[in-house]
FITORDO-152796 format. One record per atom (N, C-alpha, C, O): residue in three letters; atom name; x, y, z. Coordinates in Angstrom, 3 decimals, padded with zeros to 6 digits, m for minus. Each point is the difference from the previous one (the first is absolute). Example, Ala and Ser with C-alpha at 12.3 -4.5 7.8 and 13.67 -1.06 7.14 Angstrom:
residues 2
('ALA','N',(013.190,m005.690,007.800))
('ALA','CA',(m000.890,001.190,000.000))
('ALA','C',(000.900,001.200,000.000))
('ALA','O',(001.036,m000.019,000.665))
('SER','N',(m001.386,001.069,m001.385))
('SER','CA',(000.820,001.190,000.060))
('SER','C',(m000.770,001.090,000.730))
('SER','O',(000.509,001.108,000.169))
end
This chain:
residues 142
('TYR','N',(m139.004,073.427,022.053))
('TYR','CA',(m000.603,m000.658,m001.141))
('TYR','C',(001.089,m000.210,m001.031))
('TYR','O',(000.569,000.965,m000.510))
('ILE','N',(m000.276,m002.206,000.199))
('ILE','CA',(001.010,m000.328,m000.998))
('ILE','C',(m000.698,m000.811,m001.072))
('ILE','O',(m000.568,m001.055,000.281))
('GLU','N',(000.612,001.555,m001.535))
('GLU','CA',(m000.718,m000.679,m001.073))
('GLU','C',(000.843,m000.020,m001.263))
('GLU','O',(000.865,000.851,m000.210))
('ASP','N',(m001.138,m001.836,m000.618))
('ASP','CA',(000.620,m000.152,m001.307))
('ASP','C',(001.517,m000.049,000.089))
('ASP','O',(000.709,000.673,m000.749))
('CYS','N',(m000.237,m001.475,001.672))
('CYS','CA',(001.441,m000.207,000.133))
('CYS','C',(000.383,m001.157,m000.896))
('CYS','O',(000.490,m001.027,000.468))
('SER','N',(m000.714,001.198,m001.755))
('SER','CA',(000.183,m001.115,m000.917))
('SER','C',(001.310,000.064,m000.761))
('SER','O',(000.279,m000.868,m000.827))
('GLY','N',(000.515,001.869,001.092))
('GLY','CA',(001.299,000.071,m000.659))
('GLY','C',(000.877,m001.160,000.425))
('GLY','O',(m000.093,m000.478,001.130))
('SER','N',(000.936,000.029,m002.026))
('SER','CA',(000.818,m001.174,000.302))
('SER','C',(000.960,000.254,001.151))
('SER','O',(000.445,m000.954,000.638))
('ASN','N',(m000.114,002.198,m000.353))
('ASN','CA',(000.933,000.298,001.084))
('ASN','C',(m000.639,m000.101,001.377))
('ASN','O',(000.719,m000.069,000.997))
('MET','N',(m002.021,000.059,m000.908))
('MET','CA',(m000.683,m000.046,001.295))
('MET','C',(000.391,m001.246,000.782))
('MET','O',(000.110,000.045,001.225))
('GLU','N',(000.097,m001.144,m001.916))
('GLU','CA',(000.334,m001.252,000.671))
('GLU','C',(001.368,000.037,000.669))
('GLU','O',(000.299,m000.846,000.844))
('ASP','N',(000.528,001.811,m001.208))
('ASP','CA',(001.342,000.102,000.571))
('ASP','C',(000.082,001.030,001.121))
('ASP','O',(001.067,000.200,000.580))
('LEU','N',(m002.173,000.449,m000.272))
('LEU','CA',(m000.010,001.033,001.036))
('LEU','C',(m000.313,m000.577,001.368))
('LEU','O',(m000.679,m001.019,000.127))
('LYS','N',(001.182,001.684,000.877))
('LYS','CA',(m000.388,m000.291,001.377))
('LYS','C',(m000.792,001.211,000.472))
('LYS','O',(000.477,001.132,m000.082))
('VAL','N',(m001.667,m001.369,000.567))
('VAL','CA',(m000.871,001.077,000.455))
('VAL','C',(000.002,000.013,001.517))
('VAL','O',(m000.313,m001.003,000.643))
('LYS','N',(000.667,002.144,m000.079))
('LYS','CA',(000.004,000.148,001.455))
('LYS','C',(m001.085,001.004,000.365))
('LYS','O',(m000.028,001.119,m000.513))
('ILE','N',(m000.855,m001.534,001.400))
('ILE','CA',(m001.105,000.861,000.413))
('ILE','C',(000.097,000.228,001.500))
('ILE','O',(m000.101,m000.934,000.796))
('GLU','N',(000.296,002.184,m000.430))
('GLU','CA',(m000.019,000.392,001.406))
('GLU','C',(m001.143,000.995,000.153))
('GLU','O',(000.175,001.197,m000.227))
('ALA','N',(m001.316,m001.685,000.603))
('ALA','CA',(m001.187,000.844,000.104))
('ALA','C',(m000.897,m000.531,001.114))
('ALA','O',(m001.023,m000.623,m000.281))
('PRO','N',(001.392,000.860,001.539))
('PRO','CA',(m000.791,m000.554,001.102))
('PRO','C',(m001.430,000.537,000.061))
('PRO','O',(m000.852,m000.608,000.648))
('ASN','N',(000.569,001.737,m001.311))
('ASN','CA',(m001.349,000.571,000.006))
('ASN','C',(m000.794,m000.338,m001.261))
('ASN','O',(m001.098,000.519,m000.201))
('LEU','N',(001.646,m001.380,m000.640))
('LEU','CA',(m000.669,m000.381,m001.239))
('LEU','C',(m001.340,m000.663,000.315))
('LEU','O',(m000.078,m000.909,000.827))
('MET','N',(m000.980,001.381,m001.503))
('MET','CA',(m001.337,m000.539,000.258))
('MET','C',(m000.549,m000.813,m001.170))
('MET','O',(m000.873,m000.847,000.185))
('SER','N',(001.385,001.105,m001.391))
('SER','CA',(m000.493,m000.700,m001.177))
('SER','C',(001.180,m000.292,m000.922))
('SER','O',(000.873,000.848,m000.190))
('PHE','N',(m000.852,m002.052,m000.382))
('PHE','CA',(001.099,m000.384,m000.878))
('PHE','C',(m000.555,m000.789,m001.171))
('PHE','O',(m000.733,m000.971,000.188))
('THR','N',(001.085,001.389,m001.398))
('THR','CA',(m000.399,m000.700,m001.214))
('THR','C',(001.249,m000.281,m000.814))
('THR','O',(000.814,000.892,m000.236))
('PHE','N',(m000.669,m002.134,m000.188))
('PHE','CA',(001.127,m000.364,m000.862))
('PHE','C',(m000.517,m000.855,m001.131))
('PHE','O',(m000.621,m001.040,000.223))
('ARG','N',(000.883,001.489,m001.453))
('ARG','CA',(m000.403,m000.740,m001.195))
('ARG','C',(001.163,000.028,m000.975))
('ARG','O',(000.511,001.067,m000.338))
('GLY','N',(m000.102,m002.219,m000.104))
('GLY','CA',(001.093,m000.055,m000.968))
('GLY','C',(000.981,m001.086,000.354))
('GLY','O',(m000.281,m000.869,000.825))
('LYS','N',(001.433,000.926,m001.456))
('LYS','CA',(001.029,m001.006,000.260))
('LYS','C',(000.587,000.211,001.377))
('LYS','O',(000.203,001.131,000.441))
('LEU','N',(000.065,m002.223,000.225))
('LEU','CA',(000.561,000.077,001.342))
('LEU','C',(001.470,000.375,m000.055))
('LEU','O',(000.738,m000.474,m000.863))
('PRO','N',(m000.318,001.324,001.783))
('PRO','CA',(001.426,000.292,000.078))
('PRO','C',(000.742,m001.201,000.579))
('PRO','O',(m000.619,m000.949,000.482))
('GLU','N',(001.924,000.995,m000.532))
('GLU','CA',(000.804,m001.089,000.546))
('GLU','C',(m000.261,m000.168,001.487))
('GLU','O',(m000.005,m001.119,000.512))
('ASP','N',(m000.210,002.224,000.178))
('ASP','CA',(m000.168,m000.070,001.447))
('ASP','C',(m000.831,001.179,000.485))
('ASP','O',(000.117,001.111,m000.517))
('PHE','N',(m000.947,m001.362,001.503))
('PHE','CA',(m000.694,001.045,000.738))
('PHE','C',(000.617,000.012,001.387))
('PHE','O',(000.073,m001.042,000.651))
('VAL','N',(000.366,002.187,m000.193))
('VAL','CA',(000.531,000.119,001.349))
('VAL','C',(m000.938,000.920,000.766))
('VAL','O',(m000.124,001.182,m000.324))
('VAL','N',(m000.526,m001.719,001.327))
('VAL','CA',(m000.923,000.791,000.817))
('VAL','C',(000.168,m000.407,001.455))
('VAL','O',(000.318,m001.149,000.308))
('ASP','N',(m000.538,002.109,000.581))
('ASP','CA',(000.016,m000.335,001.420))
('ASP','C',(m001.353,m000.568,000.383))
('ASP','O',(m000.123,m001.184,000.312))
('SER','N',(m000.880,002.028,m000.338))
('SER','CA',(m001.367,m000.437,000.261))
('SER','C',(m000.944,001.107,m000.434))
('SER','O',(000.413,001.135,m000.242))
('PHE','N',(m001.658,m001.480,000.151))
('PHE','CA',(m001.046,000.948,m000.364))
('PHE','C',(m001.056,m000.019,001.099))
('PHE','O',(m001.095,m000.512,m000.231))
('PRO','N',(001.375,001.045,001.406))
('PRO','CA',(m000.942,m000.131,001.114))
('PRO','C',(m001.343,000.694,m000.225))
('PRO','O',(m001.002,m000.405,000.589))
('LEU','N',(000.961,001.441,m001.429))
('LEU','CA',(m001.246,000.736,m000.229))
('LEU','C',(m000.655,m000.329,m001.338))
('LEU','O',(m001.019,000.595,m000.351))
('LEU','N',(001.587,m001.527,m000.390))
('LEU','CA',(m000.516,m000.305,m001.328))
('LEU','C',(m001.427,m000.528,000.089))
('LEU','O',(m000.266,m000.997,000.673))
('HIS','N',(m000.640,001.673,m001.355))
('HIS','CA',(m001.414,m000.370,m000.005))
('HIS','C',(m000.318,m000.932,m001.160))
('HIS','O',(m000.683,m001.008,000.178))
('ASP','N',(001.182,001.348,m001.378))
('ASP','CA',(m000.322,m000.815,m001.165))
('ASP','C',(001.209,m000.150,m000.913))
('ASP','O',(000.849,000.884,m000.102))
('ALA','N',(m000.806,m002.033,m000.554))
('ALA','CA',(001.065,m000.297,m000.956))
('ALA','C',(m000.610,m000.692,m001.206))
('ALA','O',(m000.894,m000.837,000.128))
('ASP','N',(001.389,001.199,m001.293))
('ASP','CA',(m000.454,m000.583,m001.254))
('ASP','C',(001.251,m000.429,m000.766))
('ASP','O',(000.769,000.840,m000.468))
('LEU','N',(m000.575,m002.144,000.346))
('LEU','CA',(001.203,m000.537,m000.636))
('LEU','C',(m000.392,m000.870,m001.178))
('LEU','O',(m000.718,m000.987,000.160))
('PHE','N',(001.186,001.349,m001.333))
('PHE','CA',(m000.302,m000.803,m001.179))
('PHE','C',(001.287,m000.337,m000.724))
('PHE','O',(000.826,000.871,m000.271))
('TYR','N',(m000.671,m002.133,m000.032))
('TYR','CA',(001.120,m000.461,m000.815))
('TYR','C',(m000.500,m001.167,m000.818))
('TYR','O',(m000.668,m000.889,000.529))
('ASN','N',(000.977,000.878,m001.800))
('ASN','CA',(m000.462,m001.038,m000.902))
('ASN','C',(000.718,m001.314,000.277))
('ASN','O',(001.230,m000.054,m000.019))
('ARG','N',(m001.984,m000.993,000.274))
('ARG','CA',(000.567,m001.311,000.324))
('ARG','C',(000.883,m000.526,m001.124))
('ARG','O',(001.044,m000.595,000.271))
('GLY','N',(m001.437,000.798,m001.519))
('GLY','CA',(000.810,m000.456,m001.129))
('GLY','C',(001.360,000.673,m000.024))
('GLY','O',(001.013,m000.645,m000.271))
('ASP','N',(m000.988,001.948,000.555))
('ASP','CA',(001.270,000.719,000.076))
('ASP','C',(000.856,m000.553,001.125))
('ASP','O',(001.219,m000.110,m000.129))
('LEU','N',(m001.864,m000.236,001.231))
('LEU','CA',(000.722,m000.529,001.157))
('LEU','C',(000.712,m001.295,m000.360))
('LEU','O',(001.184,m000.163,000.294))
('GLU','N',(m001.897,m000.752,m000.927))
('GLU','CA',(000.599,m001.294,m000.317))
('GLU','C',(001.120,000.126,m001.024))
('GLU','O',(001.017,m000.685,000.113))
('SER','N',(m001.187,001.550,m001.109))
('SER','CA',(001.064,000.149,m000.994))
('SER','C',(001.222,000.670,000.614))
('SER','O',(001.132,m000.300,m000.381))
('ARG','N',(m001.352,001.188,001.312))
('ARG','CA',(001.103,000.717,000.634))
('ARG','C',(000.780,m000.889,000.953))
('ARG','O',(001.199,000.204,000.187))
('LEU','N',(m001.843,m001.168,000.410))
('LEU','CA',(000.643,m000.807,001.027))
('LEU','C',(000.492,m001.346,m000.513))
('LEU','O',(000.185,m000.929,000.786))
('ARG','N',(000.027,000.810,m002.071))
('ARG','CA',(000.601,m001.215,m000.547))
('ARG','C',(001.404,000.309,m000.426))
('ARG','O',(000.165,000.916,m000.806))
('PRO','N',(000.852,m001.581,001.260))
('PRO','CA',(m000.056,m000.965,001.092))
('PRO','C',(m000.326,000.692,001.314))
('PRO','O',(000.246,001.195,000.160))
('LEU','N',(m000.791,m001.938,000.761))
('LEU','CA',(m000.426,000.550,001.277))
('LEU','C',(001.158,000.697,000.699))
('LEU','O',(001.042,m000.603,000.255))
('ASP','N',(m001.237,001.868,000.049))
('ASP','CA',(001.012,000.796,000.689))
('ASP','C',(m000.527,000.292,001.392))
('ASP','O',(m000.715,000.980,000.209))
('LYS','N',(001.068,m001.829,000.740))
('LYS','CA',(m000.521,000.137,001.359))
('LYS','C',(000.438,001.297,000.660))
('LYS','O',(m000.665,000.482,000.918))
('SER','N',(001.772,000.087,m001.370))
('SER','CA',(000.449,001.256,000.594))
('SER','C',(m000.980,001.126,m000.299))
('SER','O',(m000.047,000.987,000.734))
('ARG','N',(m000.738,m001.120,m001.803))
('ARG','CA',(m001.001,001.024,m000.319))
('ARG','C',(m001.348,m000.299,000.649))
('ARG','O',(m000.739,000.925,000.338))
('ILE','N',(000.416,m002.181,m000.163))
('ILE','CA',(m001.295,m000.383,000.555))
('ILE','C',(m000.109,000.351,001.475))
('ILE','O',(m001.013,000.559,000.420))
('HIS','N',(002.010,m000.865,000.363))
('HIS','CA',(m000.092,000.196,001.449))
('HIS','C',(m000.284,001.453,000.390))
('HIS','O',(m000.893,000.225,000.817))
('PRO','N',(001.610,000.784,m001.359))
('PRO','CA',(m000.323,001.386,000.366))
('PRO','C',(m001.425,000.396,m000.384))
('PRO','O',(m000.642,000.766,000.718))
('LEU','N',(000.143,m001.281,m001.844))
('LEU','CA',(m001.357,000.340,m000.427))
('LEU','C',(m001.035,m000.628,000.918))
('LEU','O',(m001.029,000.614,000.282))
('SER','N',(001.285,m001.829,000.189))
('SER','CA',(m000.946,m000.624,000.931))
('SER','C',(000.010,000.746,001.329))
('SER','O',(m001.048,000.154,000.626))
('LYS','N',(002.208,000.310,m000.190))
('LYS','CA',(000.075,000.781,001.240))
('LYS','C',(m000.770,001.308,m000.144))
('LYS','O',(m000.624,000.462,000.955))
('PHE','N',(000.665,000.142,m002.154))
('PHE','CA',(m000.741,001.236,m000.232))
('PHE','C',(m001.500,m000.238,000.145))
('PHE','O',(m000.690,000.771,000.667))
('VAL','N',(000.185,m001.830,m001.285))
('VAL','CA',(m001.433,m000.307,000.087))
('VAL','C',(m000.406,m000.176,001.462))
('VAL','O',(m001.073,000.445,000.407))
('MET','N',(001.919,m001.085,000.371))
('MET','CA',(m000.341,m000.258,001.398))
('MET','C',(000.087,001.258,000.867))
('MET','O',(m000.514,000.013,001.119))
('LYS','N',(001.158,001.045,m001.623))
('LYS','CA',(000.053,001.272,000.735))
('LYS','C',(m001.341,000.736,m000.049))
('LYS','O',(m000.172,001.015,000.673))
('LEU','N',(m000.752,m001.507,m001.445))
('LEU','CA',(m001.299,000.659,m000.170))
('LEU','C',(m001.027,m000.468,001.020))
('LEU','O',(m001.197,000.208,m000.197))
('CYS','N',(001.632,m000.823,001.264))
('CYS','CA',(m000.925,m000.658,000.931))
('CYS','C',(m000.905,000.956,000.773))
('CYS','O',(m000.923,m000.462,000.670))
('ASN','N',(001.148,001.766,m000.736))
('ASN','CA',(m000.863,000.945,000.714))
('ASN','C',(m001.121,000.583,m000.853))
('ASN','O',(m000.828,000.754,000.510))
('VAL','N',(000.785,m001.087,m001.794))
('VAL','CA',(m000.992,000.618,m000.881))
('VAL','C',(m001.417,m000.436,000.355))
('VAL','O',(m000.226,m001.090,000.526))
('LYS','N',(m000.714,001.973,m000.829))
('LYS','CA',(m001.420,m000.329,000.162))
('LYS','C',(m000.595,m000.465,m001.322))
('LYS','O',(m000.891,m000.849,m000.029))
('VAL','N',(001.397,001.421,m001.073))
('VAL','CA',(m000.490,m000.326,m001.334))
('VAL','C',(001.197,m000.428,m000.842))
('VAL','O',(000.977,000.737,m000.127))
('LEU','N',(m001.064,m001.935,m000.445))
('LEU','CA',(001.094,m000.512,m000.822))
('LEU','C',(m000.560,m000.503,m001.318))
('LEU','O',(m000.902,m000.837,m000.037))
('LYS','N',(001.461,001.369,m001.047))
('LYS','CA',(m000.308,m000.481,m001.348))
('LYS','C',(001.311,m000.575,m000.518))
('LYS','O',(001.026,000.680,m000.022))
('ILE','N',(m001.074,m001.935,m000.394))
('ILE','CA',(001.251,m000.679,m000.330))
('ILE','C',(m000.213,m001.001,m001.125))
('ILE','O',(m001.029,m000.673,m000.052))
('SER','N',(001.996,000.578,m000.841))
('SER','CA',(m000.109,m000.977,m001.088))
('SER','C',(000.534,m001.347,000.460))
('SER','O',(000.805,m000.084,000.928))
('GLY','N',(m001.263,m000.953,m001.584))
('GLY','CA',(000.406,m001.353,000.349))
('GLY','C',(001.494,m000.235,m000.099))
('GLY','O',(000.524,m000.928,000.616))
('ALA','N',(000.172,001.757,m001.385))
('ALA','CA',(001.453,m000.150,m000.139))
('ALA','C',(000.699,000.109,001.344))
('ALA','O',(001.041,m000.624,000.204))
('TYR','N',(m001.587,001.396,000.707))
('TYR','CA',(000.637,000.145,001.308))
('TYR','C',(m000.110,m001.283,000.819))
('TYR','O',(000.872,m000.285,000.822))
('PHE','N',(m001.924,m000.485,m001.036))
('PHE','CA',(m000.095,m001.301,000.666))
('PHE','C',(001.030,m000.958,m000.602))
('PHE','O',(000.524,m000.875,000.689))
('LYS','N',(m000.243,001.051,m001.980))
('LYS','CA',(001.057,m000.780,m000.646))
('LYS','C',(001.353,000.358,000.621))
('LYS','O',(000.832,m000.881,000.216))
('ILE','N',(m000.609,002.159,000.070))
('ILE','CA',(001.244,000.437,000.638))
('ILE','C',(000.149,m000.667,001.362))
('ILE','O',(001.074,m000.501,000.333))
('LEU','N',(m002.145,000.494,000.454))
('LEU','CA',(000.059,m000.644,001.315))
('LEU','C',(000.267,m001.495,m000.141))
('LEU','O',(000.747,m000.589,000.782))
('GLU','N',(m001.369,m000.009,m001.787))
('GLU','CA',(000.191,m001.435,m000.240))
('GLU','C',(001.445,m000.299,m000.408))
('GLU','O',(000.613,m000.931,000.522))
('LEU','N',(m000.070,001.717,m001.451))
('LEU','CA',(001.370,m000.221,m000.460))
('LEU','C',(001.020,000.252,001.102))
('LEU','O',(001.056,m000.631,000.034))
('ALA','N',(m001.377,001.553,000.864))
('ALA','CA',(000.904,000.295,001.113))
('ALA','C',(m000.095,m001.072,001.074))
('ALA','O',(000.745,000.011,000.980))
('LYS','N',(m001.676,m000.938,m001.183))
('LYS','CA',(m000.238,m001.077,000.968))
('LYS','C',(m000.308,000.560,001.389))
('LYS','O',(000.471,m000.501,001.021))
('VAL','N',(m001.286,001.568,m001.028))
('VAL','CA',(m000.454,000.589,001.256))
('VAL','C',(m001.029,m000.949,000.590))
('VAL','O',(m001.064,m000.213,m000.582))
('LEU','N',(001.375,m000.343,001.708))
('LEU','CA',(m000.916,m000.936,000.649))
('LEU','C',(m001.206,000.748,000.542))
('LEU','O',(000.133,001.128,000.474))
('PRO','N',(m001.303,m001.740,m000.536))
('PRO','CA',(m001.186,000.656,000.537))
('PRO','C',(000.182,000.437,001.451))
('PRO','O',(m000.584,000.998,000.424))
('THR','N',(001.377,m001.725,000.329))
('THR','CA',(000.220,000.372,001.403))
('THR','C',(000.839,001.260,000.131))
('THR','O',(000.080,000.583,001.081))
('CYS','N',(000.553,m000.155,m002.182))
('CYS','CA',(000.837,001.206,000.022))
('CYS','C',(m000.773,001.252,m000.399))
('CYS','O',(000.513,001.111,000.128))
('PHE','N',(m001.740,m001.282,m000.608))
('PHE','CA',(m000.776,001.174,m000.388))
('PHE','C',(m000.257,000.861,001.227))
('PHE','O',(m000.295,m000.525,001.074))
('PRO','N',(000.402,001.842,m001.221))
('PRO','CA',(m000.434,000.847,001.105))
('PRO','C',(m001.527,000.010,000.015))
('PRO','O',(m000.632,m000.294,m001.015))
('THR','N',(000.052,000.622,002.130))
('THR','CA',(m001.451,000.118,000.060))
('THR','C',(m000.401,001.358,m000.553))
('THR','O',(000.496,001.034,000.447))
('PHE','N',(m001.390,m001.046,m001.414))
('PHE','CA',(m000.531,001.225,m000.583))
('PHE','C',(m001.245,000.371,000.807))
('PHE','O',(m001.123,m000.060,m000.501))
('LYS','N',(001.343,000.440,001.749))
('LYS','CA',(m001.102,000.201,000.950))
('LYS','C',(m000.899,001.182,m000.347))
('LYS','O',(m001.152,000.037,000.430))
('ASN','N',(001.654,000.932,m001.199))
('ASN','CA',(m000.802,001.168,m000.367))
('ASN','C',(m000.713,m000.163,m001.337))
('ASN','O',(m000.846,000.822,m000.352))
('LEU','N',(001.174,m001.864,m000.392))
('LEU','CA',(m000.538,m000.170,m001.347))
('LEU','C',(m001.496,m000.306,000.052))
('LEU','O',(m000.428,m001.012,000.555))
('ILE','N',(m000.359,001.920,m001.152))
('ILE','CA',(m001.446,m000.204,m000.029))
('ILE','C',(m000.527,m000.208,m001.424))
('ILE','O',(m001.080,m000.559,m000.187))
('HIS','N',(001.852,001.014,m000.824))
('HIS','CA',(m000.436,m000.150,m001.391))
('HIS','C',(001.185,m000.475,m000.834))
('HIS','O',(001.068,000.613,000.010))
('LEU','N',(m001.272,m001.713,m000.732))
('LEU','CA',(001.046,m000.570,m000.848))
('LEU','C',(m000.548,m000.221,m001.398))
('LEU','O',(m001.052,m000.613,m000.180))
('GLU','N',(001.779,001.120,m000.808))
('GLU','CA',(m000.315,m000.259,m001.405))
('GLU','C',(001.192,m000.711,m000.618))
('GLU','O',(001.133,000.475,000.079))
('VAL','N',(m001.401,m001.615,m000.692))
('VAL','CA',(001.047,m000.773,m000.661))
('VAL','C',(m000.395,m000.143,m001.457))
('VAL','O',(m001.118,m000.412,m000.308))
('TYR','N',(002.037,000.753,m000.593))
('TYR','CA',(m000.310,m000.152,m001.411))
('TYR','C',(001.114,m000.754,m000.701))
('TYR','O',(001.165,000.052,000.393))
('TYR','N',(m001.561,m000.751,m001.440))
('TYR','CA',(000.911,m000.830,m000.792))
('TYR','C',(000.702,m001.046,000.852))
('TYR','O',(001.222,m000.139,m000.058))
('ILE','N',(m001.990,m000.591,000.842))
('ILE','CA',(000.604,m001.070,000.795))
('ILE','C',(m000.157,m001.326,m000.740))
('ILE','O',(m001.051,m000.293,m000.569))
('CYS','N',(002.088,m000.475,000.592))
('CYS','CA',(000.053,m001.292,m000.682))
('CYS','C',(m000.366,m001.108,000.990))
('CYS','O',(000.229,000.129,001.203))
('TYR','N',(m000.786,m001.190,m001.710))
('TYR','CA',(m000.365,m001.138,000.847))
('TYR','C',(001.191,m000.481,000.830))
('TYR','O',(m000.171,m000.415,001.146))
('LEU','N',(001.366,000.468,m001.716))
('LEU','CA',(001.197,m000.494,000.681))
('LEU','C',(000.382,000.833,001.224))
('LEU','O',(000.732,m000.479,000.865))
('GLN','N',(m001.216,001.709,m000.783))
('GLN','CA',(000.296,000.839,001.161))
('GLN','C',(m001.088,m000.082,001.072))
('GLN','O',(000.089,000.684,001.020))
('MET','N',(m001.101,m001.500,m001.236))
('MET','CA',(m001.129,m000.055,000.929))
('MET','C',(000.398,m000.428,001.410))
('MET','O',(m000.516,000.558,000.968))
('ASN','N',(001.405,m001.517,m000.822))
('ASN','CA',(000.406,m000.414,001.348))
('ASN','C',(000.651,001.141,000.756))
('ASN','O',(m000.302,000.231,001.171))
('THR','N',(001.199,000.486,m001.842))
('THR','CA',(000.658,001.141,000.638))
('THR','C',(m001.034,001.068,000.344))
('THR','O',(000.046,000.593,001.078))
('PHE','N',(m000.976,m000.354,m001.996))
('PHE','CA',(m001.061,000.981,000.227))
('PHE','C',(m000.874,m000.401,001.195))
('PHE','O',(m000.304,000.838,000.850))
('LEU','N',(m000.099,m002.105,m000.780))
('LEU','CA',(m000.835,m000.465,001.115))
('LEU','C',(000.748,000.093,001.324))
('LEU','O',(m000.594,000.335,001.025))
('ASN','N',(001.892,m000.630,m001.039))
('ASN','CA',(000.807,000.175,001.211))
('ASN','C',(000.032,001.466,000.415))
('ASN','O',(m000.083,000.319,001.186))
('PHE','N',(000.202,000.565,m002.167))
('PHE','CA',(000.005,001.436,000.262))
('PHE','C',(m001.307,000.424,000.680))
('PHE','O',(000.011,000.805,000.931))
('LEU','N',(m001.127,m001.350,m001.401))
('LEU','CA',(m001.303,000.344,000.583))
('LEU','C',(m000.084,m000.394,001.473))
('LEU','O',(m000.650,000.684,000.791))
('GLU','N',(001.296,m001.766,m000.428))
('GLU','CA',(m000.005,m000.430,001.402))
('GLU','C',(000.648,001.031,000.918))
('GLU','O',(m000.286,000.038,001.197))
('PHE','N',(001.152,000.790,m001.754))
('PHE','CA',(000.690,001.014,000.789))
('PHE','C',(m000.642,001.373,m000.170))
('PHE','O',(000.637,001.026,000.239))
('SER','N',(m001.890,m001.016,m000.648))
('SER','CA',(m000.787,001.226,m000.154))
('SER','C',(m001.289,m000.161,000.806))
('SER','O',(m001.079,m000.113,m000.582))
('PRO','N',(001.177,000.102,001.918))
('PRO','CA',(m001.140,m000.365,000.845))
('PRO','C',(m001.164,000.984,m000.008))
('PRO','O',(m001.116,m000.374,000.362))
('ASN','N',(001.345,001.613,m000.763))
('ASN','CA',(m001.066,001.001,000.037))
('ASN','C',(m000.528,000.369,m001.378))
('ASN','O',(m000.676,001.016,m000.162))
('LEU','N',(000.984,m001.839,m000.825))
('LEU','CA',(m000.420,000.264,m001.368))
('LEU','C',(m001.528,000.036,m000.086))
('LEU','O',(m000.681,m000.928,000.436))
('GLU','N',(000.158,002.015,m001.004))
('GLU','CA',(m001.450,000.170,m000.142))
('GLU','C',(m000.468,m000.198,m001.433))
('GLU','O',(m001.120,m000.456,m000.231))
('SER','N',(001.974,000.798,m000.736))
('SER','CA',(m000.410,m000.174,m001.394))
('SER','C',(001.175,m000.484,m000.837))
('SER','O',(001.149,000.399,000.194))
('LEU','N',(m001.487,m001.277,m001.135))
('LEU','CA',(000.994,m000.607,m000.877))
('LEU','C',(m000.533,000.054,m001.423))
('LEU','O',(m001.126,m000.418,m000.270))
('VAL','N',(001.940,000.934,m000.633))
('VAL','CA',(m000.358,000.055,m001.412))
('VAL','C',(001.090,m000.731,m000.771))
('VAL','O',(001.180,000.334,000.100))
('ILE','N',(m001.592,m001.335,m000.870))
('ILE','CA',(000.942,m000.701,m000.864))
('ILE','C',(m000.436,000.297,m001.420))
('ILE','O',(m001.089,m000.390,m000.422))
('GLY','N',(001.937,001.076,m000.306))
('GLY','CA',(m000.376,000.444,m001.331))
('GLY','C',(001.030,m000.333,m001.038))
('GLY','O',(001.041,m000.598,000.273))
('LYS','N',(m001.366,001.003,m001.460))
('LYS','CA',(000.871,m000.243,m001.133))
('LYS','C',(000.943,001.135,m000.198))
('LYS','O',(000.819,m000.030,m000.919))
end
């Protein structure tokens, strides 16, 4: 559980997670420069929140070297059953120009909660849903 990483230095950190038995992951706050992870084969649930406004101000001018590692991190969550995610992560996938055909299949995902999603991220979000074939419940909230 990582929360309130709002210090200005957080954006300059690289976070490396080696936890093959990790079952639950929560991240709230400013994104680090890079997430380095192998995989989360046992991860049951993930809760990722990042403010979209902070994302846009941080990525001007667009720094693709920061976007690509973050999009790869989001895609490492493909084994989760429960995913709570803010719309900013769909913006990350969009900025990284991750093609819908490159999405991994979230075959275990049965419950998805998306909050603070912008109309402009809807195409990326709808593409994401296509790769969630076993989804049973969807909550879109504020």
